[in-house]
PQR file of N, CA, C, O and H, with PARSE charges and radii, in Angstrom:
ATOM      1  N   MET A   1       0.805  -1.179   0.067 -0.4000 1.5000
ATOM      2  CA  MET A   1      -0.075  -0.148  -0.079 -0.0000 2.0000
ATOM      3  C   MET A   1       0.926   1.202   0.015  0.5500 1.7000
ATOM      4  O   MET A   1       1.924   1.261   0.734 -0.5500 1.4000
ATOM      5  N   CYS A   2       0.473   2.205  -0.813 -0.4000 1.5000
ATOM      6  CA  CYS A   2       1.373   3.346  -0.826 -0.0000 2.0000
ATOM      7  C   CYS A   2       0.369   4.629  -0.846  0.5500 1.7000
ATOM      8  O   CYS A   2      -0.503   4.680  -1.714 -0.5500 1.4000
ATOM      9  H   CYS A   2      -0.337   2.157  -1.397  0.4000 1.0000
ATOM     10  N   ASN A   3       0.491   5.569   0.031 -0.4000 1.5000
ATOM     11  CA  ASN A   3      -0.244   6.707   0.241 -0.0000 2.0000
ATOM     12  C   ASN A   3       0.618   7.836  -0.248  0.5500 1.7000
ATOM     13  O   ASN A   3       1.703   8.037   0.297 -0.5500 1.4000
ATOM     14  H   ASN A   3       1.200   5.527   0.736  0.4000 1.0000
ATOM     15  N   PHE A   4       0.225   8.543  -1.187 -0.4000 1.5000
ATOM     16  CA  PHE A   4       1.039   9.608  -1.767 -0.0000 2.0000
ATOM     17  C   PHE A   4       0.255  10.976  -1.448  0.5500 1.7000
ATOM     18  O   PHE A   4      -0.784  11.264  -2.044 -0.5500 1.4000
ATOM     19  H   PHE A   4      -0.656   8.380  -1.630  0.4000 1.0000
ATOM     20  N   GLU A   5       0.754  11.688  -0.593 -0.4000 1.5000
ATOM     21  CA  GLU A   5      -0.010  12.967  -0.224 -0.0000 2.0000
ATOM     22  C   GLU A   5       0.717  14.169  -0.821  0.5500 1.7000
ATOM     23  O   GLU A   5       1.798  14.560  -0.379 -0.5500 1.4000
ATOM     24  H   GLU A   5       1.597  11.455  -0.109  0.4000 1.0000
ATOM     25  N   ARG A   6       0.082  14.732  -1.835 -0.4000 1.5000
ATOM     26  CA  ARG A   6       0.665  15.852  -2.608 -0.0000 2.0000
ATOM     27  C   ARG A   6       0.187  17.154  -1.950  0.5500 1.7000
ATOM     28  O   ARG A   6      -0.853  17.202  -1.292 -0.5500 1.4000
ATOM     29  H   ARG A   6      -0.796  14.414  -2.194  0.4000 1.0000
ATOM     30  N   PHE A   7       0.960  18.164  -2.148 -0.4000 1.5000
ATOM     31  CA  PHE A   7       0.789  19.452  -1.650 -0.0000 2.0000
ATOM     32  C   PHE A   7       0.681  19.475  -0.158  0.5500 1.7000
ATOM     33  O   PHE A   7      -0.321  19.964   0.364 -0.5500 1.4000
ATOM     34  H   PHE A   7       1.804  18.125  -2.682  0.4000 1.0000
ATOM     35  N   PHE A   8       1.656  18.975   0.559 -0.4000 1.5000
ATOM     36  CA  PHE A   8       1.655  18.860   1.987 -0.0000 2.0000
ATOM     37  C   PHE A   8       1.964  20.420   2.374  0.5500 1.7000
ATOM     38  O   PHE A   8       3.087  20.900   2.220 -0.5500 1.4000
ATOM     39  H   PHE A   8       2.470  18.578   0.135  0.4000 1.0000
ATOM     40  N   GLU A   9       0.957  21.096   2.847 -0.4000 1.5000
ATOM     41  CA  GLU A   9       0.910  22.546   3.001 -0.0000 2.0000
ATOM     42  C   GLU A   9       0.977  22.798   4.481  0.5500 1.7000
ATOM     43  O   GLU A   9       0.312  22.124   5.267 -0.5500 1.4000
ATOM     44  H   GLU A   9       0.045  20.706   2.973  0.4000 1.0000
ATOM     45  N   ASP A  10       1.789  23.779   4.867 -0.4000 1.5000
ATOM     46  CA  ASP A  10       2.027  24.316   6.177 -0.0000 2.0000
ATOM     47  C   ASP A  10       2.744  25.672   6.031  0.5500 1.7000
ATOM     48  O   ASP A  10       3.661  25.845   5.229 -0.5500 1.4000
ATOM     49  H   ASP A  10       2.329  24.327   4.228  0.4000 1.0000
ATOM     50  N   ASP A  11       2.242  26.671   6.901 -0.4000 1.5000
ATOM     51  CA  ASP A  11       2.950  28.021   6.845 -0.0000 2.0000
ATOM     52  C   ASP A  11       4.405  27.891   7.228  0.5500 1.7000
ATOM     53  O   ASP A  11       5.162  28.752   6.780 -0.5500 1.4000
ATOM     54  H   ASP A  11       1.497  26.530   7.553  0.4000 1.0000
ATOM     55  N   ARG A  12       4.925  26.894   8.028 -0.4000 1.5000
ATOM     56  CA  ARG A  12       6.195  26.846   8.439 -0.0000 2.0000
ATOM     57  C   ARG A  12       7.096  26.291   7.474  0.5500 1.7000
ATOM     58  O   ARG A  12       8.308  26.344   7.682 -0.5500 1.4000
ATOM     59  H   ARG A  12       4.309  26.195   8.392  0.4000 1.0000
ATOM     60  N   LEU A  13       6.545  25.670   6.251 -0.4000 1.5000
ATOM     61  CA  LEU A  13       7.341  25.007   5.225 -0.0000 2.0000
ATOM     62  C   LEU A  13       7.705  26.107   4.177  0.5500 1.7000
ATOM     63  O   LEU A  13       6.882  26.928   3.773 -0.5500 1.4000
ATOM     64  H   LEU A  13       5.561  25.626   6.082  0.4000 1.0000
ATOM     65  N   PRO A  14       9.057  26.053   3.757 -0.5600 1.5000
ATOM     66  CA  PRO A  14       9.454  27.097   2.721  0.2800 2.0000
ATOM     67  C   PRO A  14       8.771  26.787   1.376  0.5500 1.7000
ATOM     68  O   PRO A  14       8.548  25.660   0.935 -0.5500 1.4000
ATOM     69  N   LEU A  15       8.460  28.024   0.764 -0.4000 1.5000
ATOM     70  CA  LEU A  15       8.043  27.958  -0.601 -0.0000 2.0000
ATOM     71  C   LEU A  15       8.938  27.610  -1.805  0.5500 1.7000
ATOM     72  O   LEU A  15       8.614  27.060  -2.858 -0.5500 1.4000
ATOM     73  H   LEU A  15       8.641  28.940   1.122  0.4000 1.0000
ATOM     74  N   LYS A  16      10.145  28.064  -1.400 -0.4000 1.5000
ATOM     75  CA  LYS A  16      11.279  27.950  -2.386 -0.0000 2.0000
ATOM     76  C   LYS A  16      12.427  27.117  -1.700  0.5500 1.7000
ATOM     77  O   LYS A  16      12.533  26.909  -0.492 -0.5500 1.4000
ATOM     78  H   LYS A  16      10.408  28.511  -0.546  0.4000 1.0000
ATOM     79  N   SER A  17      13.248  26.690  -2.679 -0.4000 1.5000
ATOM     80  CA  SER A  17      14.388  25.871  -2.307 -0.0000 2.0000
ATOM     81  C   SER A  17      15.673  26.485  -2.995  0.5500 1.7000
ATOM     82  O   SER A  17      15.539  27.295  -3.913 -0.5500 1.4000
ATOM     83  H   SER A  17      13.162  26.859  -3.661  0.4000 1.0000
ATOM     84  N   ASP A  18      16.770  26.140  -2.598 -0.4000 1.5000
ATOM     85  CA  ASP A  18      18.100  26.480  -3.219 -0.0000 2.0000
ATOM     86  C   ASP A  18      18.697  25.280  -4.019  0.5500 1.7000
ATOM     87  O   ASP A  18      19.803  25.367  -4.553 -0.5500 1.4000
ATOM     88  H   ASP A  18      16.878  25.482  -1.852  0.4000 1.0000
ATOM     89  N   GLU A  19      17.946  24.190  -4.080 -0.4000 1.5000
ATOM     90  CA  GLU A  19      18.303  23.024  -4.728 -0.0000 2.0000
ATOM     91  C   GLU A  19      17.238  22.449  -5.582  0.5500 1.7000
ATOM     92  O   GLU A  19      16.089  22.349  -5.153 -0.5500 1.4000
ATOM     93  H   GLU A  19      17.048  24.120  -3.646  0.4000 1.0000
ATOM     94  N   GLU A  20      17.577  22.064  -6.783 -0.4000 1.5000
ATOM     95  CA  GLU A  20      16.368  21.482  -7.800 -0.0000 2.0000
ATOM     96  C   GLU A  20      15.838  20.374  -7.132  0.5500 1.7000
ATOM     97  O   GLU A  20      14.611  20.279  -7.142 -0.5500 1.4000
ATOM     98  H   GLU A  20      18.511  22.145  -7.131  0.4000 1.0000
ATOM     99  N   ILE A  21      16.600  19.363  -6.453 -0.4000 1.5000
ATOM    100  CA  ILE A  21      15.856  18.241  -5.832 -0.0000 2.0000
ATOM    101  C   ILE A  21      16.298  18.106  -4.518  0.5500 1.7000
ATOM    102  O   ILE A  21      17.515  18.155  -4.337 -0.5500 1.4000
ATOM    103  H   ILE A  21      17.597  19.440  -6.444  0.4000 1.0000
ATOM    104  N   GLU A  22      15.511  17.936  -3.504 -0.4000 1.5000
ATOM    105  CA  GLU A  22      15.750  17.920  -2.040 -0.0000 2.0000
ATOM    106  C   GLU A  22      14.815  16.968  -1.424  0.5500 1.7000
ATOM    107  O   GLU A  22      13.594  17.112  -1.485 -0.5500 1.4000
ATOM    108  H   GLU A  22      14.523  17.897  -3.652  0.4000 1.0000
ATOM    109  N   CYS A  23      15.407  15.988  -0.826 -0.4000 1.5000
ATOM    110  CA  CYS A  23      14.531  15.019  -0.283 -0.0000 2.0000
ATOM    111  C   CYS A  23      15.075  14.291   1.061  0.5500 1.7000
ATOM    112  O   CYS A  23      16.246  14.480   1.391 -0.5500 1.4000
ATOM    113  H   CYS A  23      16.399  15.871  -0.777  0.4000 1.0000
ATOM    114  N   PHE A  24      14.394  13.623   1.684 -0.4000 1.5000
ATOM    115  CA  PHE A  24      14.973  12.838   2.871 -0.0000 2.0000
ATOM    116  C   PHE A  24      14.009  11.695   3.248  0.5500 1.7000
ATOM    117  O   PHE A  24      12.816  11.702   2.946 -0.5500 1.4000
ATOM    118  H   PHE A  24      13.443  13.470   1.416  0.4000 1.0000
ATOM    119  N   GLN A  25      14.616  10.729   3.923 -0.4000 1.5000
ATOM    120  CA  GLN A  25      13.884   9.625   4.453 -0.0000 2.0000
ATOM    121  C   GLN A  25      13.620   9.613   6.013  0.5500 1.7000
ATOM    122  O   GLN A  25      14.528   9.895   6.795 -0.5500 1.4000
ATOM    123  H   GLN A  25      15.585  10.723   4.169  0.4000 1.0000
ATOM    124  N   GLN A  26      12.515   9.322   6.386 -0.4000 1.5000
ATOM    125  CA  GLN A  26      12.224   9.278   7.753 -0.0000 2.0000
ATOM    126  C   GLN A  26      11.683   7.843   8.231  0.5500 1.7000
ATOM    127  O   GLN A  26      10.488   7.557   8.168 -0.5500 1.4000
ATOM    128  H   GLN A  26      11.777   9.093   5.752  0.4000 1.0000
ATOM    129  N   PRO A  27      12.582   7.043   8.673 -0.5600 1.5000
ATOM    130  CA  PRO A  27      12.179   5.566   8.749  0.2800 2.0000
ATOM    131  C   PRO A  27      11.147   5.401   9.786  0.5500 1.7000
ATOM    132  O   PRO A  27      10.256   4.571   9.606 -0.5500 1.4000
ATOM    133  N   THR A  28      11.190   6.188  10.963 -0.4000 1.5000
ATOM    134  CA  THR A  28      10.155   5.908  11.932 -0.0000 2.0000
ATOM    135  C   THR A  28       9.669   7.288  12.531  0.5500 1.7000
ATOM    136  O   THR A  28      10.318   8.304  12.280 -0.5500 1.4000
ATOM    137  H   THR A  28      11.914   6.862  11.110  0.4000 1.0000
ATOM    138  N   PHE A  29       8.618   7.334  13.263 -0.4000 1.5000
ATOM    139  CA  PHE A  29       8.108   8.380  13.898 -0.0000 2.0000
ATOM    140  C   PHE A  29       7.901   8.342  15.281  0.5500 1.7000
ATOM    141  O   PHE A  29       7.548   7.260  15.751 -0.5500 1.4000
ATOM    142  H   PHE A  29       8.091   6.509  13.467  0.4000 1.0000
ATOM    143  N   SER A  30       8.046   9.301  16.034 -0.4000 1.5000
ATOM    144  CA  SER A  30       7.932   9.110  17.550 -0.0000 2.0000
ATOM    145  C   SER A  30       6.381   8.917  17.863  0.5500 1.7000
ATOM    146  O   SER A  30       6.012   8.192  18.787 -0.5500 1.4000
ATOM    147  H   SER A  30       8.333  10.180  15.652  0.4000 1.0000
ATOM    148  N   ASP A  31       5.544   9.572  17.084 -0.4000 1.5000
ATOM    149  CA  ASP A  31       4.057   9.612  17.291 -0.0000 2.0000
ATOM    150  C   ASP A  31       3.614   9.702  15.963  0.5500 1.7000
ATOM    151  O   ASP A  31       3.671  10.789  15.389 -0.5500 1.4000
ATOM    152  H   ASP A  31       5.844  10.161  16.333  0.4000 1.0000
ATOM    153  N   PHE A  32       3.136   8.606  15.343 -0.4000 1.5000
ATOM    154  CA  PHE A  32       2.478   8.697  13.927 -0.0000 2.0000
ATOM    155  C   PHE A  32       1.381   9.604  13.847  0.5500 1.7000
ATOM    156  O   PHE A  32       1.129  10.153  12.775 -0.5500 1.4000
ATOM    157  H   PHE A  32       3.089   7.722  15.810  0.4000 1.0000
ATOM    158  N   ASN A  33       0.648   9.835  14.956 -0.4000 1.5000
ATOM    159  CA  ASN A  33      -0.534  10.805  14.893 -0.0000 2.0000
ATOM    160  C   ASN A  33       0.071  12.285  14.618  0.5500 1.7000
ATOM    161  O   ASN A  33      -0.599  13.240  14.224 -0.5500 1.4000
ATOM    162  H   ASN A  33       0.853   9.388  15.827  0.4000 1.0000
ATOM    163  N   LYS A  34       1.227  12.297  14.850 -0.4000 1.5000
ATOM    164  CA  LYS A  34       1.678  13.822  14.587 -0.0000 2.0000
ATOM    165  C   LYS A  34       2.850  13.800  13.634  0.5500 1.7000
ATOM    166  O   LYS A  34       3.800  14.572  13.755 -0.5500 1.4000
ATOM    167  H   LYS A  34       1.772  11.522  15.170  0.4000 1.0000
ATOM    168  N   TYR A  35       2.751  12.886  12.678 -0.4000 1.5000
ATOM    169  CA  TYR A  35       3.842  12.622  11.669 -0.0000 2.0000
ATOM    170  C   TYR A  35       4.065  14.019  10.863  0.5500 1.7000
ATOM    171  O   TYR A  35       5.213  14.317  10.531 -0.5500 1.4000
ATOM    172  H   TYR A  35       1.979  12.259  12.580  0.4000 1.0000
ATOM    173  N   GLN A  36       3.040  14.828  10.564 -0.4000 1.5000
ATOM    174  CA  GLN A  36       3.172  15.999   9.867 -0.0000 2.0000
ATOM    175  C   GLN A  36       4.119  17.050  10.625  0.5500 1.7000
ATOM    176  O   GLN A  36       4.958  17.721  10.023 -0.5500 1.4000
ATOM    177  H   GLN A  36       2.108  14.586  10.834  0.4000 1.0000
ATOM    178  N   ASP A  37       3.919  17.118  11.890 -0.4000 1.5000
ATOM    179  CA  ASP A  37       4.702  17.973  12.625 -0.0000 2.0000
ATOM    180  C   ASP A  37       6.109  17.538  12.690  0.5500 1.7000
ATOM    181  O   ASP A  37       7.028  18.358  12.702 -0.5500 1.4000
ATOM    182  H   ASP A  37       3.238  16.574  12.379  0.4000 1.0000
ATOM    183  N   GLU A  38       6.304  16.209  12.734 -0.4000 1.5000
ATOM    184  CA  GLU A  38       7.709  15.695  12.674 -0.0000 2.0000
ATOM    185  C   GLU A  38       8.396  15.927  11.417  0.5500 1.7000
ATOM    186  O   GLU A  38       9.592  16.220  11.409 -0.5500 1.4000
ATOM    187  H   GLU A  38       5.558  15.543  12.724  0.4000 1.0000
ATOM    188  N   ILE A  39       7.729  15.815  10.376 -0.4000 1.5000
ATOM    189  CA  ILE A  39       8.205  16.084   8.923 -0.0000 2.0000
ATOM    190  C   ILE A  39       8.674  17.584   8.880  0.5500 1.7000
ATOM    191  O   ILE A  39       9.818  17.934   8.590 -0.5500 1.4000
ATOM    192  H   ILE A  39       6.758  15.577  10.382  0.4000 1.0000
ATOM    193  N   ILE A  40       7.631  18.426   9.208 -0.4000 1.5000
ATOM    194  CA  ILE A  40       7.896  19.845   9.175 -0.0000 2.0000
ATOM    195  C   ILE A  40       9.062  20.346  10.098  0.5500 1.7000
ATOM    196  O   ILE A  40       9.847  21.216   9.720 -0.5500 1.4000
ATOM    197  H   ILE A  40       6.702  18.142   9.443  0.4000 1.0000
ATOM    198  N   GLU A  41       9.128  19.769  11.284 -0.4000 1.5000
ATOM    199  CA  GLU A  41      10.299  20.143  12.135 -0.0000 2.0000
ATOM    200  C   GLU A  41      11.503  19.627  11.520  0.5500 1.7000
ATOM    201  O   GLU A  41      12.507  20.313  11.713 -0.5500 1.4000
ATOM    202  H   GLU A  41       8.490  19.063  11.590  0.4000 1.0000
ATOM    203  N   LYS A  42      11.646  18.542  10.801 -0.4000 1.5000
ATOM    204  CA  LYS A  42      12.959  18.157  10.310 -0.0000 2.0000
ATOM    205  C   LYS A  42      13.346  19.086   9.178  0.5500 1.7000
ATOM    206  O   LYS A  42      14.498  19.501   9.052 -0.5500 1.4000
ATOM    207  H   LYS A  42      10.831  17.984  10.644  0.4000 1.0000
ATOM    208  N   ILE A  43      12.386  19.392   8.381 -0.4000 1.5000
ATOM    209  CA  ILE A  43      12.660  20.374   7.156 -0.0000 2.0000
ATOM    210  C   ILE A  43      12.986  21.662   7.719  0.5500 1.7000
ATOM    211  O   ILE A  43      13.945  22.205   7.171 -0.5500 1.4000
ATOM    212  H   ILE A  43      11.450  19.055   8.483  0.4000 1.0000
ATOM    213  N   VAL A  44      12.401  22.352   8.745 -0.4000 1.5000
ATOM    214  CA  VAL A  44      12.774  23.611   9.375 -0.0000 2.0000
ATOM    215  C   VAL A  44      14.133  23.604   9.872  0.5500 1.7000
ATOM    216  O   VAL A  44      14.915  24.528   9.648 -0.5500 1.4000
ATOM    217  H   VAL A  44      11.621  21.911   9.191  0.4000 1.0000
ATOM    218  N   ASN A  45      14.474  22.400  10.658 -0.4000 1.5000
ATOM    219  CA  ASN A  45      15.726  22.279  11.244 -0.0000 2.0000
ATOM    220  C   ASN A  45      16.912  22.134  10.268  0.5500 1.7000
ATOM    221  O   ASN A  45      18.022  22.605  10.515 -0.5500 1.4000
ATOM    222  H   ASN A  45      13.839  21.649  10.840  0.4000 1.0000
ATOM    223  N   ARG A  46      16.618  21.478   9.184 -0.4000 1.5000
ATOM    224  CA  ARG A  46      17.511  21.353   8.082 -0.0000 2.0000
ATOM    225  C   ARG A  46      17.869  22.614   7.373  0.5500 1.7000
ATOM    226  O   ARG A  46      18.987  22.774   6.882 -0.5500 1.4000
ATOM    227  H   ARG A  46      15.716  21.095   8.984  0.4000 1.0000
ATOM    228  N   ASP A  47      16.886  23.546   7.317 -0.4000 1.5000
ATOM    229  CA  ASP A  47      17.088  24.924   6.838 -0.0000 2.0000
ATOM    230  C   ASP A  47      17.938  25.646   7.727  0.5500 1.7000
ATOM    231  O   ASP A  47      18.861  26.324   7.276 -0.5500 1.4000
ATOM    232  H   ASP A  47      15.979  23.416   7.715  0.4000 1.0000
ATOM    233  N   LYS A  48      17.706  25.561   8.971 -0.4000 1.5000
ATOM    234  CA  LYS A  48      18.397  26.293  10.085 -0.0000 2.0000
ATOM    235  C   LYS A  48      19.942  25.903   9.995  0.5500 1.7000
ATOM    236  O   LYS A  48      20.853  26.730  10.044 -0.5500 1.4000
ATOM    237  H   LYS A  48      16.955  25.011   9.338  0.4000 1.0000
ATOM    238  N   GLU A  49      20.099  24.582   9.864 -0.4000 1.5000
ATOM    239  CA  GLU A  49      21.622  24.153   9.780 -0.0000 2.0000
ATOM    240  C   GLU A  49      22.270  24.789   8.502  0.5500 1.7000
ATOM    241  O   GLU A  49      23.431  25.197   8.543 -0.5500 1.4000
ATOM    242  H   GLU A  49      19.359  23.910   9.824  0.4000 1.0000
ATOM    243  N   LYS A  50      21.486  24.870   7.334 -0.4000 1.5000
ATOM    244  CA  LYS A  50      22.053  25.507   6.241 -0.0000 2.0000
ATOM    245  C   LYS A  50      22.273  26.990   6.262  0.5500 1.7000
ATOM    246  O   LYS A  50      22.910  27.595   5.401 -0.5500 1.4000
ATOM    247  H   LYS A  50      20.543  24.539   7.300  0.4000 1.0000
ATOM    248  N   GLY A  51      21.647  27.579   7.405 -0.4000 1.5000
ATOM    249  CA  GLY A  51      21.732  28.990   7.468 -0.0000 2.0000
ATOM    250  C   GLY A  51      20.626  29.717   6.859  0.5500 1.7000
ATOM    251  O   GLY A  51      20.706  30.931   6.670 -0.5500 1.4000
ATOM    252  H   GLY A  51      21.129  27.087   8.105  0.4000 1.0000
ATOM    253  N   ILE A  52      19.546  29.001   6.525 -0.4000 1.5000
ATOM    254  CA  ILE A  52      18.309  29.683   5.831 -0.0000 2.0000
ATOM    255  C   ILE A  52      17.250  29.858   6.777  0.5500 1.7000
ATOM    256  O   ILE A  52      16.559  28.907   7.143 -0.5500 1.4000
ATOM    257  H   ILE A  52      19.481  28.014   6.678  0.4000 1.0000
ATOM    258  N   GLU A  53      17.077  31.110   7.219 -0.4000 1.5000
ATOM    259  CA  GLU A  53      15.945  31.393   8.151 -0.0000 2.0000
ATOM    260  C   GLU A  53      15.150  32.516   7.603  0.5500 1.7000
ATOM    261  O   GLU A  53      15.731  33.538   7.240 -0.5500 1.4000
ATOM    262  H   GLU A  53      17.638  31.883   6.922  0.4000 1.0000
ATOM    263  N   GLY A  54      13.946  32.410   7.523 -0.4000 1.5000
ATOM    264  CA  GLY A  54      13.047  33.444   6.978 -0.0000 2.0000
ATOM    265  C   GLY A  54      13.481  33.816   5.443  0.5500 1.7000
ATOM    266  O   GLY A  54      13.580  32.974   4.550 -0.5500 1.4000
ATOM    267  H   GLY A  54      13.474  31.580   7.818  0.4000 1.0000
ATOM    268  N   SER A  55      13.695  35.065   5.301 -0.4000 1.5000
ATOM    269  CA  SER A  55      14.111  35.564   3.971 -0.0000 2.0000
ATOM    270  C   SER A  55      15.595  35.665   3.801  0.5500 1.7000
ATOM    271  O   SER A  55      16.063  35.936   2.696 -0.5500 1.4000
ATOM    272  H   SER A  55      13.614  35.749   6.026  0.4000 1.0000
ATOM    273  N   GLY A  56      16.401  35.447   4.910 -0.4000 1.5000
ATOM    274  CA  GLY A  56      17.878  35.648   4.763 -0.0000 2.0000
ATOM    275  C   GLY A  56      18.471  34.279   4.374  0.5500 1.7000
ATOM    276  O   GLY A  56      17.775  33.303   4.092 -0.5500 1.4000
ATOM    277  H   GLY A  56      16.020  35.227   5.808  0.4000 1.0000
ATOM    278  N   GLY A  57      19.814  34.293   4.382 -0.4000 1.5000
ATOM    279  CA  GLY A  57      20.513  33.063   3.948 -0.0000 2.0000
ATOM    280  C   GLY A  57      20.614  32.860   2.483  0.5500 1.7000
ATOM    281  O   GLY A  57      20.654  33.842   1.743 -0.5500 1.4000
ATOM    282  H   GLY A  57      20.379  35.086   4.611  0.4000 1.0000
ATOM    283  N   LEU A  58      20.657  31.687   2.027 -0.4000 1.5000
ATOM    284  CA  LEU A  58      20.965  31.451   0.667 -0.0000 2.0000
ATOM    285  C   LEU A  58      19.862  31.822  -0.366  0.5500 1.7000
ATOM    286  O   LEU A  58      18.693  31.796   0.019 -0.5500 1.4000
ATOM    287  H   LEU A  58      20.625  30.889   2.629  0.4000 1.0000
ATOM    288  N   GLU A  59      20.123  32.138  -1.544 -0.4000 1.5000
ATOM    289  CA  GLU A  59      19.032  32.467  -2.436 -0.0000 2.0000
ATOM    290  C   GLU A  59      18.170  31.252  -2.770  0.5500 1.7000
ATOM    291  O   GLU A  59      18.645  30.150  -3.044 -0.5500 1.4000
ATOM    292  H   GLU A  59      21.073  32.160  -1.858  0.4000 1.0000
ATOM    293  N   ARG A  60      16.947  31.517  -2.731 -0.4000 1.5000
ATOM    294  CA  ARG A  60      15.970  30.337  -3.099 -0.0000 2.0000
ATOM    295  C   ARG A  60      15.259  30.788  -4.288  0.5500 1.7000
ATOM    296  O   ARG A  60      14.620  31.840  -4.254 -0.5500 1.4000
ATOM    297  H   ARG A  60      16.561  32.412  -2.509  0.4000 1.0000
ATOM    298  N   THR A  61      15.324  30.083  -5.319 -0.4000 1.5000
ATOM    299  CA  THR A  61      14.822  30.230  -6.718 -0.0000 2.0000
ATOM    300  C   THR A  61      13.945  29.152  -7.183  0.5500 1.7000
ATOM    301  O   THR A  61      13.227  29.376  -8.158 -0.5500 1.4000
ATOM    302  H   THR A  61      15.844  29.229  -5.347  0.4000 1.0000
ATOM    303  N   ILE A  62      13.913  27.929  -6.562 -0.4000 1.5000
ATOM    304  CA  ILE A  62      13.174  27.017  -7.097 -0.0000 2.0000
ATOM    305  C   ILE A  62      12.005  26.627  -6.285  0.5500 1.7000
ATOM    306  O   ILE A  62      12.199  26.309  -5.112 -0.5500 1.4000
ATOM    307  H   ILE A  62      14.496  27.747  -5.771  0.4000 1.0000
ATOM    308  N   ALA A  63      10.725  26.614  -6.813 -0.4000 1.5000
ATOM    309  CA  ALA A  63       9.472  26.349  -6.173 -0.0000 2.0000
ATOM    310  C   ALA A  63       9.496  24.883  -5.740  0.5500 1.7000
ATOM    311  O   ALA A  63      10.049  24.020  -6.421 -0.5500 1.4000
ATOM    312  H   ALA A  63      10.567  26.873  -7.766  0.4000 1.0000
ATOM    313  N   VAL A  64       8.865  24.627  -4.559 -0.4000 1.5000
ATOM    314  CA  VAL A  64       8.981  23.306  -4.033 -0.0000 2.0000
ATOM    315  C   VAL A  64       7.644  22.644  -4.024  0.5500 1.7000
ATOM    316  O   VAL A  64       6.672  23.399  -4.047 -0.5500 1.4000
ATOM    317  H   VAL A  64       8.415  25.329  -4.006  0.4000 1.0000
ATOM    318  N   GLU A  65       7.447  21.440  -3.997 -0.4000 1.5000
ATOM    319  CA  GLU A  65       6.201  20.645  -3.691 -0.0000 2.0000
ATOM    320  C   GLU A  65       6.581  19.840  -2.593  0.5500 1.7000
ATOM    321  O   GLU A  65       7.528  19.064  -2.720 -0.5500 1.4000
ATOM    322  H   GLU A  65       8.237  20.827  -3.978  0.4000 1.0000
ATOM    323  N   HIS A  66       5.871  19.943  -1.381 -0.4000 1.5000
ATOM    324  CA  HIS A  66       6.084  18.974  -0.318 -0.0000 2.0000
ATOM    325  C   HIS A  66       5.225  17.806  -0.414  0.5500 1.7000
ATOM    326  O   HIS A  66       4.005  17.920  -0.534 -0.5500 1.4000
ATOM    327  H   HIS A  66       5.101  20.573  -1.278  0.4000 1.0000
ATOM    328  N   SER A  67       5.813  16.704  -0.366 -0.4000 1.5000
ATOM    329  CA  SER A  67       4.948  15.366  -0.591 -0.0000 2.0000
ATOM    330  C   SER A  67       5.463  14.446   0.579  0.5500 1.7000
ATOM    331  O   SER A  67       6.503  14.638   1.208 -0.5500 1.4000
ATOM    332  H   SER A  67       6.804  16.612  -0.269  0.4000 1.0000
ATOM    333  N   PHE A  68       4.674  13.535   0.750 -0.4000 1.5000
ATOM    334  CA  PHE A  68       4.841  12.406   1.774 -0.0000 2.0000
ATOM    335  C   PHE A  68       4.347  11.096   1.026  0.5500 1.7000
ATOM    336  O   PHE A  68       3.254  10.972   0.475 -0.5500 1.4000
ATOM    337  H   PHE A  68       3.829  13.378   0.240  0.4000 1.0000
ATOM    338  N   MET A  69       5.293  10.197   1.103 -0.4000 1.5000
ATOM    339  CA  MET A  69       5.012   8.843   0.657 -0.0000 2.0000
ATOM    340  C   MET A  69       5.138   7.804   1.804  0.5500 1.7000
ATOM    341  O   MET A  69       6.038   7.878   2.641 -0.5500 1.4000
ATOM    342  H   MET A  69       6.181  10.298   1.551  0.4000 1.0000
ATOM    343  N   ASP A  70       4.267   6.910   1.799 -0.4000 1.5000
ATOM    344  CA  ASP A  70       4.135   5.873   2.994 -0.0000 2.0000
ATOM    345  C   ASP A  70       4.140   4.491   2.392  0.5500 1.7000
ATOM    346  O   ASP A  70       3.147   4.120   1.767 -0.5500 1.4000
ATOM    347  H   ASP A  70       3.536   6.851   1.119  0.4000 1.0000
ATOM    348  N   PHE A  71       5.163   3.720   2.532 -0.4000 1.5000
ATOM    349  CA  PHE A  71       5.211   2.439   2.006 -0.0000 2.0000
ATOM    350  C   PHE A  71       4.901   1.297   3.038  0.5500 1.7000
ATOM    351  O   PHE A  71       4.917   0.120   2.679 -0.5500 1.4000
ATOM    352  H   PHE A  71       5.969   4.022   3.040  0.4000 1.0000
TER
END
């Protein structure tokens, strides 16, 4: 079974990226009922590590689509 949720939308997620393809794998969740929050937190923390906060940091030119796949 594969659930593919397109347009994973949240105000905390960036609208643009500095890379053409950017993805990660999350093998487990602390609480699956809050999986969206865990995914968003991982993306936000990844941007903080890159030095991208708000409108500062690296130039972002590529629109992103946030998706979730469950295998």
